[in-house]
N, C-alpha and C positions, 0 to 999 in steps of 0.2 A: 883564373881560367877565363879565357875570352869567349863569351857567349854571344855570338852574332846570330841574329835572326836571318836565315838564308834568303827568304823572299824579299827582305829589305836591302839586299846587297845590289850593287850596280850590275854585277855579272848576271844575277837572276833576272833583272829587268831587261838586260841585253838578250838573254836567252829567250825570254818571252817574245821579244820582237823577232828574233832570229827564227823561232819556231814557226811563226806565221809565214815566213818566207820559204821554209824548207818542208813543212809538214806534208805537202802534196807531191813532192818530188819522188819519183819512183827509183828504186834501187837500180833498175836498168839504166837510168840516166846518170846516176852516180858513177857507175862503172864505165859508161860510154865517155864521160867527160874527164876521166882520170885513168889513164892506162897504167899507172903505177899504184892504183888504189890498194891492191892486195899487199904490196910491199910496204906501203905506209901504215897499214893497220893490222899487221901480223907480227908476231914475236916468237922467237925460239928460246925457250928457257933451258939452259944448261945442256943443250943438245938432246933433251929428253922429252920435252912437251912443246908442241906447236900450238899457239893460240891465235886463231884467225878471227879478227873483229871486223873484217871488211864488209860483211853482209849486214851491217847496221845502218839505220837511216840517219847517218851523220855525214858531215864533211869536215874539212880542216877547220872551218870557222866554229863549228859545233864543239870540236875538241878544244880549241883555243879558249872558248868562252867557259867551258866546263872546268878547264884548268885554272882559269881566272877565278871561278867560284871556289875552287879548292884553296887557292891562295887567300882569298878573302875570309874563308872559314878557318884559316890557320892550320890547315891539315898537316903540314910538315912538322910544325912544333908539337902537335898532338901525337904524331907518330913517335917522335922522340920521347915524349912524356911517358908513353906506354912502355917503351923498351927500357927506360931508366928507372922504372918502379914508382913513378909518381902515382898518387891515389886518384886515378881518373874515374874510378867507380865511386863518385862523390856521395851518392845517396847511402852507401854502406861504408864509406870512408876506407876503401880498400884499393890496393894496387891491383893491376891486371897483368899477371906475369906468366901466362901459359907459355909465352915465348922463352922464358928462362928455363923451362923444363926440357927444351931441346937445344939449349946453348952448349951442352956437352963440355962445360968447363972452359969455353973459349975466353970468357971474361967474367969479372966479378959483377954482381948485380945486387944492389942494396935496397932493403926495405926497412924503414925506421932505423937507418944507420947500421944494419946488420947484413952481411953478405949471405945471401940465400943459397949460393952455389954449393957450399959444403953439405948442407942438408939435402939438397937434390941429389948430389953424388952419393951420399950415404944410402938413400932410399933406392937409387938405381942399382947400387951394388948388392943391396939386400934382395932386390927383385931378381938379379942375375943368379945369386947363390941359391936362392930358393927354387927358381925355375929349373936350374940344372939338376937339382936333387930330384925334383918331380919327373922331369923328362928322362933322366937316366935311371929311374927306378930305385934311387937310393932312399927316397922318402916312402915309408910304408904306412898303410892304414892301421887301425887298431888291431886287426886280425893278422897282420903281417903281410898282407897282399900289396902289390904295387898299385899305385894310383893310375887309373885309366880315364877317369871322367872329371872334368872341371865344370862346376856350375857357378855362373856369375848371377847373383841375386841383386838386382838393382833396377832402377827405372830412370827415364829421362837421359841426361848426360852420362849417368852411370851404367847405361845399357846401350843406347843408340850408337855411341862412338865405338866402343870395343866390339860390339856385334857387327857393325859395318866393316871395320877393319879386318876382323878375322874372316869374314865372308869374302871380302875383296882379295885377301891374300891367301885364299884357300890352297892355291898350288904350292905354297911354302909351309903348309901345316905339317906337323909331325903325327905321331901315332895317337896322340891324346884326343879324346872327344870333348868338345867344348860346347856347353849349353848356356842359354841365357833365359833366365826366369824373371819376368818383369810384371806381368799382368796380375792384378788382384783377383781377377775372375778365377773362381775356384776350378774351372775346367782345365786351365793350363796347369795348375798345381796338381790336380788329380791325375792328369795324364803323365806328369813327371814322376809322381810318387809311385805310380803303378809299375814303372819299368826301372826305377832307380836301384842301383846296388850300392848301399852305403859303405860297404867294406872297401870299395875301390874308388870312392868319390870324395873330392874336397869341395868345400863351399866357400865362395868369395862373397862376403856380405858387403856390397859396395854402396856406400851412402856417405856423402860428405858430412852431413849433420848427424847421421845415425838415428834420425827421428822420422824419416820418411815412412809414412804409415804402410804403404804397399810393400815396401822392402822389408821392414821390420816384422810385419805380420807374416809374410811368407817365410822369412828366416826363422821366426819363432815356431811356426808349424813344423818346418823341416827339422829344427833342433829337437822338438818334442818327439817326433817320429824316430829320429836317430837314437835318442836316449831310451825309447821303448824297446828298440832292437837289441841294444847291448847293455843297458842299465848301468852305465859307468860314465860319470861326468868327466873324469880325467881323459877318457878317450876322445873327447871333443878337440883336444889340442892337436890331434893328428888330422883333423878333418875340417875345422872351422877357422876362417880367417876374416879379418876386417880390413877394409880400405876406407879410411875415414879421417876427418879432422877432429872428431870428437872421441878422443882416446878413452875418456872416463866412461862414456856410454857403452863403448865396445867392451871394456873390462866388465862392466855391470852385466852385460849380456852373457858373459862367460868365455870371451875370447882371451887367451893368454897373451901377455904383453908382446912376446916375440912374434906372435902371429898377426900383429897389427901393422899395416903399411900406411904410413902417414900421408895425409894431404894437408894443404895450408889454405887459409882463407882467401889468399890471392889467386887461387885456382878456381875459375868458374866451372860449374858442373858440365856445361856444354863444351868446355875446352879441356876436359880433364883426361882424355884418352892418352895424352902425352905423359901423364903422371903415373903414380902407382895404380890409378884406376885402369891403366892399361896392362895390369898383371895378367889378365886372361889372354891378352894379345901375346905377351911374352911367352906364356905357357903354350900357346898355340903354334907360333912361328919361330920361337927361339929368340934369345936375347940379341944375337948378332943382327938378325933381321929387324928387330925392334929399333936398334941403333940406326940402321939404314933408314927406317921410317922417320926417326927424329932428324937425321941428317938432311933428308929431303925437305922437311919443314924448315930447318935452320937456314938452308940456302935460300928458300923463298923469303924467310924473315930478313935476311941480309939484303936481298933484292928490294923488298918493300921499304926497308929502313934507309937505304943509301942511294937507290936509283932515282934519278930526277923524275919528277912527276910525269913529264911528257912521255917517258918510256917505261913507266911503272905499271906493270901488268895489273895487279889488284886495284890500283887507283883508277886506271882507265875503265876497267870493268865496272867498278863501283859507280863511277860518274855516268857511264852509259846507262846503267840501271836506273839511276835517278832521272835521267833524261826521259826515259820511257814512262816511269811511274808518275812523274810530276808534270810532264808537258803533254805527252800522248795519253796520260791517264790509263795506262795499260792494265793496272790492278794486279795481274798475276805474272808469274815467271816460271817457265817450265825447264826442268832438268831431265834430259833423256840420255842415259848411258847406253851405248851399243856394246854392252859387255855384261854378261849374266852375273859375273862376280861383283859388279857394282850395283846390284839391284837394291841394296839398302842405302845407297849414297843419296838419292833424293830425300829420303826421310831424315837422314842425318843433317843435310843442309837446311831442310825445312825447319828443324828445331833451331839450328844455329842462327838462321836469319830472323825467323819470326819471333823467337823468344828474345833475341837481342834488340831488334829494331821495331817490334810491334808495340810502339809507344805513342801516346797522344799528348804527352806533356813534355815540353822542351826543357832545356837546362835552366831556364829562368823561372820554371814553375808555371808556365803559361800553356794553355791549350794550343796545340799546333794548328796552323792554317794551311798546311801542306801535307802531302802524302808521305808516310814513313815506309814501313816494310810492305813490299808486295806479298801476295799470297804465293808461297812456293809449293810447287807440286811436281810430280813426275813419275816415271815408270821406265822399265827397260824399253829401249827404242823400238826394236822389231815388234814386240807385242803391242806397243802403243800405236803402231801403224795400222793395226787391225781393230783399234778401238777409238781413240780420241783424235787421231790425226785429221780426220774429216773436218773437225772443228778448226784445227790449226789452219788448214788450207782454204776453207770456204766459209768459216764462221764469221760472225760480226765483231768479234773481239780481237784486238791486237795482242798477241801473246809472244813476247820475246822468248827465245829458246836457247838453251845451252846444250850442245851435242858433244858427247864424250865417247871416244873410242880408242882402241889400241891397234897399232899396225900388226903386231905379232900376237898370235893367240898362244896360250899355254898348251892348248890341245888341238893342233892343226889336224883337221880331217878333210881330205879331198880339197874342195874349193869353198868350204863353208865360210872361211874368214873373208874371202873375196866377195861372196854374196852379201855378207854382213856389211862390209865397208862400202860396197856399191850402193846399198840402201842409205847408209850414213851420208855419203856424198850427194846422192840423188835428192834426199829430202831437204837438205839445206839449200840446194840449187832450186828445187821446185818452190819452196817457200819464198825464196827471194825473187824469182823471175817468172813464176807462174808458167803460162803456156808460151811465153815469148820466143823461146828458142826452138819450138817445134816447127819443123819445115812445112808441115801441112796446115799452118794457121789460116791460110787464105783460101783453102779449098772449099770452104762453106759457101763462098759466093756462087758456086755452081750447083749448090744443093737445092732440093725441092724445099718448099716452105716448112714442112713438118721437121725435116732434118735440121733446118736452121734453128727452129724452135728448140729442139733437143740439144743442140750445141751450146745454147745458153747455159744449160745446167752443167756442162763440161768445161766451163770457162774458169780459169784460175788467174786471179788478178796478180798474185804474187805480192811483193813489197812487204813480206813478213820477215822480220829481222831474226838473226841468230848469231851465236858465237860457236866456233868449232874448237874443241880441245882434242888434239890428236897426240896420244902417247905412243912412244916407240913400243913400250911394253908395260903392262900393269905390274910393277914390282914395288917393293917397300919404299924405295927412294921416291919414285914418281908419285905414289899415292900420298906420301907425306907432303910433297910439294903441292899437290893438287888440293889437299885439305887446307893447308896453310894459305894458299891462294884465296880460297873462298872465305876463310876467316878474316883476312885483311881486306877483302872486298867489302865484307859486312862492316868492319871497323870504319873503313872510309865512308861508307854511306851514313853511319851513325854520326860521325863528325860533321859531315856536310849538312845533315838534317838537324843538327844541334840537339840531339837526344842522348841520354845515357844508355849505352848499348849493353851494360854489364850487370844491371839488376833485372829482376823478374817479378816485380810485385804483383803483376797480373795473375800469377800462378797461385797466389796465396789466398785470395778471397774465397774462391770455390772450396779450397781445402778447409778453411775455417768453418764455413757453413756446413760442409759435409760432416764435420766432427759433431756439430750440434744435432744434425738430423740422424746421424748414426746412433746416438744414444736413444733417440726417440724410437727408432726401428728395433733396436736390440731389447730395450726394456718395455716396449709397447706403451710408451707414454705419448701424450699429445700436447706436451707443454710448449713445443715450438710453435711459433705463429708467424707465418710468412704470408704471401699473397694467396688469393683464393685458389689459384691453380695448384701451387705447390702444396698447400694444406689439403686440398682434395686428393691429390696423388698419394700423399702419405696416408690419408684416411682410407683410400681404396686399398692400399697395401695392407693396412691393419685389418680391415674388414675381411679381405680375401684370406689372409692367414688364419683368422679366427674360424671362418666357415669351413676352411679346408680341414 
C-alpha cells in the first residue's frame, strides 16, 4: 500500500501557492471571465441527475492541481483495489465490498480466493421470497393474522440507512407500516410498546455483531413482552428475525436458523443498506424497487471505477471538498435537500462522512497535520431558510453547501413545486453573487445618511460556494445513484487524506467506559474512579436516587 503524506506532495505545495492567488477572487469574476464556466463544471449522470459545480471558488488551474494531487495519492489504483476485494480496511484486515452488493451478478468478485457473488445472490433471493410472502399476506403471525407492521431494531448504520431510504421512497411504499426503533432512551420504547400489536408485527433485529448494547437490550425487552403475551417460545419463529454476521449469537437469542439473514465482515455498517440490512426497505417498497435502487448505485459504481478522473463526478466533488476544508479551512459542510422525503438524508451522510473520515491518525500511524472530515450538517432547505440561512449569507464562516432537489414532485399541488424550486435556484444564486445582480444597487447614493447606514446591514457580499444536484424525479434508481455518489466522494477524500476510512475505533472507547459505569449505576457501587467531574456526577446520581 502506497502511503503518501498529502501535504508533502508537489501538488499540495502548488495548491498552497495557488490558493494565495485565488482566495480573494469573487465568483462574479470567475463567471465574467469564463462564459463557458457552467458547461465546464456541470455533469449530467445517466440523463437522471444534473450536478452543477460551477458555483465553487475554483478555476481550471485549481481542478488541474487537485487532479494532480489525486494522481500523486494513487487514487486510481486505490479505487481498483476496493472494487477487486483487496483488504483496504487494513486495521481490521478486511475487504471493503459494499459495491459487490449491488453488482447484481455482473461479474465475479473474490475475497480470499472465494467468489462472494453466489452468497450475495442467495441472500438476495431469500429476501425476495420472504418479502413477497409478507407483502402478499402469505406469512401469518402466531394467531393466524396477516402481518401489517415491520419493526427494525437497530442503531447507527443498521438504522440510519434503511430509515432514510424508506422515508425517501415513501411514494413507492406498499400497505405495510415500517417502524425504526434505535434509541436506548426508554421513552421511545415505551411509546412503541404502548401501541404495538404483536399479533400482526414482525421484528428485524439488525446488528452486524449482534452485541450492540442498545439493539440487544431493546430486542430483549420486546422479546420478553412478546412471550408474556402468548407464553409460547415456538411462536417467536413467526415474528423474530435477525440480520447479522454473528449467526451463533442470533441462534442463542432464540432466532431460528431460517429467520437469519446473513451479513459478512466486508460489509461496513454504514454501507450496509445494500445488503440484507435493507430487508426493511424491501418490505416497504417491494423487491423490484430495491433492485432499481441497487442498479442506480451500480451505475454510479461503474462511473466511479472507469470514468477518467477529470470527468469523474464523485472524485471532483471529493477534491473540491478537500480544497475548502484544507485551504479555506471551512470546517463544516452543509447538505440541504429541497424535498421533504429527503429529510433524513443529511443525517445519513453525516454518519457516512464523519465516521469514515473523522480520523486524526494517517495510514503510517502518525498524527495528521491536515484537516480530515468536515463537520456535516443539514436540514430540509425551505425550513432552513427560516432558521440558519442568515448565517450562510452574512455570517463569518465559509460554509460550502450541497443543494438537492427534484424537478418533478410525486404530489404536484397547484404551483407548490415551482415555489420550492424558485427558492432552490434563488438561494444558490444569492449565496454566490450576493446583491450584485440587483438593479437598484446604486440607488443608495441618493439616500439620506440614515438610509445609507441601514443599507450596510442589507449588504450581501456573496462568494459563498455551493453544488447543485437536480434530479428529474426522486425514484429508487436516482436515490441509489445519489447515495453511491456520496459514498465514493467520501472514499476519494479518505484516499487523498491518507487515512483509513473503513474502521471506526473512535466509537469504541465511549462504549467501553459506559459498560463500566453502567455496573456502578445498576449495582450502586462506586468502584469506578475517573476524573473529579465524572466521579462527582456519578455520586450525585447515587445520592439523588437514595434520597428519592
